VOGU-3710 file (C-alpha; in Angstrom, 3 decimals, decimal comma):
1> xxxxxxxxxx> -11,482/66,216/69,790  -12,771/67,890/72,889  -13,846/71,443/72,221  -11,288/73,798/73,743  -11,452/77,534/74,253  -11,287/79,148/70,798  -9,258/82,188/71,801  -5,636/82,685/72,629  -3,257/85,575/73,145  -1,666/85,154/69,693
11> xxxxxxxxxx> -4,874/84,420/67,797  -6,640/81,217/66,873  -4,099/79,981/64,315  -1,569/78,787/66,871  -4,319/76,980/68,779  -5,379/75,257/65,549  -1,855/73,995/64,894  -1,517/72,796/68,495  -4,767/70,834/68,193  -3,803/69,274/64,881
21> xxxxxxxxxx> -0,200/68,435/65,678  -1,012/66,693/68,948  -2,116/63,842/66,685  1,328/63,187/65,145  3,257/62,048/68,279  0,398/59,766/69,313  0,290/58,150/65,876  4,065/57,736/65,914  3,994/55,970/69,289  1,121/53,700/68,215
31> xxxxxxxxxx> 2,864/52,908/64,917  6,072/52,114/66,778  4,246/49,803/69,178  2,436/47,991/66,378  5,605/47,729/64,352  7,626/46,327/67,244  5,688/43,056/66,853  6,748/42,891/63,201  10,364/43,588/64,096  10,349/40,852/66,746
41> xxxxxxxxxx> 8,749/38,437/64,269  11,339/39,281/61,604  14,220/38,864/64,025  12,798/35,480/65,001  12,218/34,340/61,393  15,319/35,868/59,857  18,505/36,027/61,891  20,044/39,479/62,231  22,802/38,726/59,709  20,186/38,024/57,005
51> xxxxxxxxxx> 18,494/41,420/57,262  20,936/42,768/54,685  19,671/40,335/52,046  17,554/41,587/49,150  13,777/41,515/49,665  13,408/39,411/46,545  14,739/36,532/48,656  11,450/36,593/50,562  8,830/34,456/48,907  6,050/37,030/49,227
61> xxxxxxxxxx> 8,179/39,769/47,615  9,835/37,891/44,762  7,925/39,868/42,159  8,724/43,263/43,711  10,155/45,859/41,340  12,454/47,519/43,860  15,813/46,351/45,079  16,291/47,027/48,772  17,476/45,051/51,780  15,036/43,442/54,186
71> xxxxxxxxxx> 15,983/45,991/56,859  15,495/48,835/54,368  12,111/47,402/53,459  11,090/47,249/57,135  12,087/50,904/57,585  10,301/51,975/54,363  7,189/50,079/55,385  7,215/51,761/58,824  7,548/55,225/57,277  4,785/54,442/54,781
81> xxxxxxxxxx> 2,485/53,152/57,524  3,233/56,122/59,774  2,530/58,674/57,027  -0,730/57,059/55,977  -1,882/56,520/59,573  -1,057/60,178/60,304  -3,070/61,270/57,273  -6,074/59,198/58,338  -5,768/60,442/61,935  -5,672/64,043/60,741
91> xxxxxxxxxx> -8,840/63,423/58,701  -10,556/62,083/61,824  -9,275/65,030/63,888  -10,570/67,473/61,266  -13,940/65,717/61,245  -14,294/66,590/64,915  -14,700/70,243/63,958  -17,851/69,447/62,005  -19,492/66,563/63,905  -20,211/65,455/67,418
101> xxxxxxxxxx> -17,955/62,831/68,976  -20,477/60,087/68,171  -20,727/61,326/64,585  -16,941/61,196/64,195  -16,876/57,634/65,539  -19,630/56,496/63,181  -18,126/58,174/60,102  -14,626/56,889/60,924  -15,898/53,356/61,439  -17,804/53,437/58,149
111> xxxxxxxxxx> -14,835/54,797/56,215  -11,972/52,861/57,757  -13,337/49,759/59,542  -16,362/48,739/57,486  -14,420/47,857/54,282  -12,213/45,426/56,226  -15,222/43,912/57,982  -17,048/43,441/54,674  -13,985/41,826/53,149  -13,745/39,413/56,082
121> xxxxxxxxxx> -17,252/38,113/55,309  -16,355/37,742/51,605  -18,112/40,855/50,352  -15,266/41,871/48,097  -16,397/45,144/46,534  -14,464/47,065/49,180  -11,285/44,961/49,045  -8,999/47,763/47,851  -10,221/50,070/50,612  -9,270/47,750/53,488
131> xxxxxxxxxx> -7,197/49,673/55,969  -4,721/46,849/56,601  -4,141/46,573/52,854  -3,699/50,320/52,404  -1,298/50,662/55,363  1,049/48,056/53,944  3,740/49,066/51,471  3,059/45,822/49,582  -0,127/47,420/48,239  2,133/49,593/46,072
141> xxxxxxxxxx> 5,152/47,342/45,564  3,283/44,261/44,423  0,729/46,182/42,371  1,647/48,250/39,342  3,577/50,842/41,311  2,655/54,479/40,772  0,114/53,533/38,124  -1,930/51,278/40,364  -5,329/52,090/41,773  -3,920/51,778/45,296
151> xxxxxxxxxx> -1,595/54,712/44,577  -4,652/56,619/43,383  -6,470/55,746/46,616  -3,476/56,936/48,678  -3,392/60,154/46,655  -7,138/60,731/47,187  -6,744/60,161/50,947  -3,947/62,777/51,037  -6,063/65,282/49,073  -9,052/64,690/51,365
161> xxxxxxxxxx> -6,781/65,264/54,370  -5,534/68,590/52,985  -9,077/69,748/52,162  -10,420/68,683/55,558  -7,578/70,457/57,387  -8,179/73,615/55,364  -11,908/73,570/56,106  -11,208/72,793/59,745  -8,834/75,758/60,003  -11,414/78,054/58,437
171> xxxxxxxx> -14,038/76,898/60,916  -11,771/77,155/63,967  -9,910/80,340/63,071  -12,493/82,628/61,505  -14,624/84,756/63,762  -18,361/84,009/63,758  -19,138/87,380/62,092  -17,269/86,387/58,870
//
């Protein structure tokens, strides 16, 4: 993020929350735009009257452990993608308190783009860390549910986000003399 003035009339805390929560609407709009392609594809593949069918009727989700309609699955997948994309975006925003803009770009690319790129050239050690795999609800549904390593990865990403936001708040809100 661009470095803004670190003072405000009501203290630095409100400025911190304004900086952090400007990320959420942008992620929501981008998630909605990216998901609109999926919705159009699903409407084309499955007529509107079939969206109430169980997801187990879809070939790729026959082994899923949950029972929900196709429309419910689309909504759950959107919420899941939005929450995880928001978490990752907040990590990147918090990184900006500690690094230059170029440093944030390099670290973000190494953490979130490099595993997918390595997997595309058949270097499979980073397969579970691919961003497209992690952003999809299928990574949990088709794995072993809450006991899978993908759930553990999602949990670790959430913990890292909380720690980074805490450290970011300390850096932005504490006076230099402390």
